C-alpha positions in Angstrom: 27.9 -6.5 -98.6 25.5 -8.7 -96.9 23.7 -6.8 -94.1 21.4 -9.7 -93.3 22.9 -10.2 -89.9 21.8 -6.7 -89.0 18.1 -7.8 -89.4 18.4 -10.8 -87.1 16.5 -10.4 -83.8 18.7 -9.8 -80.9 18.8 -12.3 -78.1 19.5 -9.7 -75.4 16.6 -8.7 -73.1 16.7 -5.1 -72.0 17.1 -4.8 -68.2 14.1 -3.3 -66.5 14.8 -1.3 -63.3 13.5 -2.9 -60.2 10.2 -1.4 -59.0 9.3 -1.1 -55.3 6.6 -3.7 -54.7 4.6 -1.1 -52.9 4.6 1.1 -56.0 3.2 -1.5 -58.3 -0.5 -2.0 -58.7 -2.5 -5.0 -59.7 -5.7 -4.8 -61.7 -8.3 -2.4 -60.3 -5.5 -0.5 -58.6 -5.0 -3.0 -55.8 -1.5 -3.1 -54.4 0.6 -6.1 -55.3 1.7 -8.1 -52.3 5.4 -8.2 -52.0 7.0 -11.6 -52.3 8.3 -13.3 -49.2 11.9 -12.7 -50.1 11.3 -9.0 -50.5 9.9 -8.6 -47.1 12.1 -7.1 -44.4 13.8 -9.2 -41.8 11.5 -11.0 -39.3 11.3 -9.1 -36.0 13.1 -10.5 -33.1 10.6 -12.3 -31.0 13.1 -13.5 -28.5 14.0 -10.1 -27.1 12.8 -8.5 -23.9 9.1 -8.0 -23.2 7.5 -4.8 -24.3 7.6 -2.0 -21.7 4.4 -1.4 -19.7 1.8 0.8 -21.2 2.1 4.5 -20.7 -0.3 7.4 -20.7 -0.5 10.2 -23.2 2.4 12.0 -21.6 4.7 9.0 -22.0 4.8 8.2 -18.3 3.5 5.0 -16.6 0.0 5.4 -15.2 -0.1 6.2 -11.5 -1.4 3.3 -9.4 -4.8 4.0 -7.8 -5.2 4.2 -4.0 -6.7 0.7 -3.9 -3.7 -0.7 -5.9 -1.3 0.9 -3.5 -3.1 -0.7 -0.6 -2.8 -4.1 -2.3 -6.4 -4.4 -3.4 -9.1 -6.1 -1.4 -6.7 -9.0 -0.5 -4.2 -6.6 1.0 -6.8 -4.8 3.1 -8.1 -8.1 4.4 -4.6 -9.5 5.1 -3.7 -6.4 7.1 -6.5 -7.2 9.6 -5.5 -10.9 10.2 -3.2 -10.1 13.1 -6.0 -8.3 15.0 -8.3 -11.3 14.4 -5.6 -13.7 15.7 -5.2 -11.6 18.8 -8.9 -11.5 19.6 -9.2 -15.3 19.2 -6.0 -16.1 21.1 -6.8 -13.7 23.9 -10.3 -15.4 24.3 -8.7 -18.9 24.3 -5.5 -18.1 26.2 -3.7 -15.4 28.1 -2.4 -11.9 27.1 1.2 -13.0 26.4 0.2 -15.8 24.1 -2.2 -13.5 22.3 0.5 -10.9 21.8 3.0 -13.4 20.4 0.3 -14.9 18.2 -0.7 -11.6 16.7 2.9 -10.5 16.0 3.6 -13.9 14.5 0.6 -13.6 12.3 1.8 -10.2 11.1 5.2 -11.6 10.2 3.6 -14.5 8.3 1.4 -12.2 6.3 4.5 -10.1 5.5 6.4 -13.2 4.3 3.4 -14.5 2.4 3.0 -11.3 0.4 6.8 -11.1 -0.1 6.8 -14.6 -1.7 3.8 -13.7 -3.9 5.5 -10.4 -4.8 2.4 -8.6 -3.8 2.5 -4.9 -2.7 4.1 -4.9 0.7 2.6 -1.7 2.2 -0.6 -3.4 3.5 1.4 -6.1 5.3 4.0 -3.6 6.7 1.3 -1.2 7.9 -0.6 -4.1 9.5 2.5 -5.3 11.2 3.3 -1.8 12.5 -0.3 -1.4 13.7 -0.3 -4.7 15.6 3.1 -3.8 17.0 1.8 -0.5 18.4 -1.3 -2.3 19.8 0.9 -5.0 21.4 3.2 -2.4 22.9 0.3 -0.5 24.5 -1.2 -3.8 25.9 2.2 -4.9 27.2 2.9 -1.6 28.9 -0.5 -1.5 30.5 -0.6 -5.2 31.3 -4.2 -5.4 30.2 -5.6 -7.0 27.1 -8.0 -4.1 26.6 -5.0 -1.9 25.9 -4.6 -3.7 22.6 -7.9 -2.1 21.4 -7.1 1.4 22.6 -5.3 2.6 19.4 -8.1 1.3 17.3 -10.7 3.2 19.4 -8.7 6.4 19.1 -8.3 5.9 15.4 -12.0 5.4 14.9 -12.8 8.5 16.9 -10.3 10.5 14.8 -11.9 9.3 11.6 -15.3 10.1 12.8 -14.3 13.7 13.6 -12.5 14.1 10.3 -15.6 12.8 8.4 -17.8 15.4 10.1 -15.3 18.2 9.4 -15.1 17.1 5.7 -18.8 17.5 5.4 -18.8 21.0 6.8 -15.8 21.9 4.5 -17.7 20.5 1.5 -14.9 18.0 0.9 -16.9 14.9 2.0 -14.5 12.1 2.9 -16.4 9.5 1.0 -16.0 11.3 -2.3 -12.3 11.9 -1.7 -11.6 8.3 -0.9 -14.0 6.9 -3.6 -12.4 8.9 -6.4 -8.9 8.3 -5.0 -9.5 4.5 -5.1 -10.6 4.7 -8.7 -7.8 7.0 -9.7 -10.1 10.0 -10.6 -9.5 13.6 -10.0 -11.6 16.2 -8.2 -14.0 17.0 -11.0 -16.8 15.6 -9.0 -16.8 18.6 -6.7 -18.1 20.7 -9.5 -21.4 18.8 -9.4 -23.5 19.9 -6.4 -25.6 16.7 -6.7 -22.5 14.5 -6.2 -21.2 16.7 -3.4 -24.5 16.4 -1.6 -24.6 12.7 -2.2 -21.1 12.2 -0.9 -22.0 14.3 2.1 -24.7 11.9 3.0 -22.4 8.9 2.4 -19.8 10.5 4.6 -22.4 10.9 7.3 -23.0 7.2 7.2 -19.3 6.5 7.7 -19.1 9.1 10.5 -22.0 7.3 12.2 -20.2 4.0 11.8 -17.0 5.2 13.3 -18.7 7.0 16.2 -20.8 3.9 16.8 -17.6 1.9 17.3 -16.3 4.4 19.7 -19.6 4.4 21.7 -20.0 0.6 22.0 -16.4 -0.4 22.2 -15.5 2.5 24.4 -18.2 1.5 26.9 -16.8 -2.0 27.0 -13.3 -0.7 27.4 -14.3 1.4 30.3 -16.2 -1.5 31.8 -12.9 -3.6 31.5 -14.8 -6.3 29.6 -12.0 -7.4 27.4 -13.6 -10.6 26.0 -16.7 -8.8 24.8 -14.6 -5.9 23.6 -12.8 -8.4 21.3 -16.1 -9.8 20.1 -17.4 -6.3 19.4 -14.2 -5.5 17.6 -14.8 -8.4 15.2 -18.6 -8.0 14.9 -18.3 -4.2 14.2 -15.5 -4.6 11.7 -16.3 -6.0 8.3 -20.1 -6.1 8.8 -20.4 -2.3 9.5 -17.8 -1.5 6.9 -19.8 -3.6 4.3 -23.0 -1.7 5.2 -21.3 1.6 4.9 -19.9 0.7 1.5 -23.3 -0.5 0.3 -24.9 2.7 1.5 -22.3 4.7 -0.3 -22.8 2.9 -3.6 -26.6 3.3 -3.4 -26.5 7.0 -2.5 -24.0 7.9 -5.2 -25.8 5.9 -7.9 -29.1 7.5 -7.0 -27.5 10.9 -7.3 -26.0 10.1 -10.7 -29.3 8.8 -12.0 -31.0 12.0 -10.8 -28.3 14.2 -12.4 -28.7 12.3 -15.7 -32.5 12.7 -15.7 -32.3 16.4 -15.2 -29.5 16.9 -17.7 
């Protein structure tokens, strides 16, 4: 019997099990790149945007005090109605100035609404100018418009002085609140002392407004009272901010040098 056919090479190729591309290795042990058809499905890039970043606890970060106030733009926008009243009262009469101030507050509110900016600064500014307009309307005097601001400055001056005595200087509380920090700064006596001096600068600023503008208020000099309100607004605030920065930076440099 011819068994020659048993010696013929077979034409069948044994099947090799598929190997995961990640398990195969190229020369020198480098992983073999998986072919394009072996890759998983392409991620959907047309879906909704990724959720906002969260902190370590899985919660969205808390906005800082400055962000809640609408940033520098929001702070400036909240004072526009007061500026409009001062100018309109100098150029016209009380009724016109009141309408102009309230109208400016409404326009600022609509402007921030269209821009989808934080509304709190505009709302607080509109409420503030509404209270001032109400006082001026009830008293029938333009100087009544400035009375709430005088009382507010006096209250801030007193709070600033009390915070220094209580070793919770207001400048430090506000500074770290704006930057979203905690109260760790109170553990450093150098910073507490520095913020105490900075708070003293702010207290002097507030009380200076009360002294000057209060004297003009009692003298019934409404025009000069409006000018003083503008002149002692941003300029004195800018000086107080600059002094706070210089005092705090000096304290931080001294603390670093002694560390």
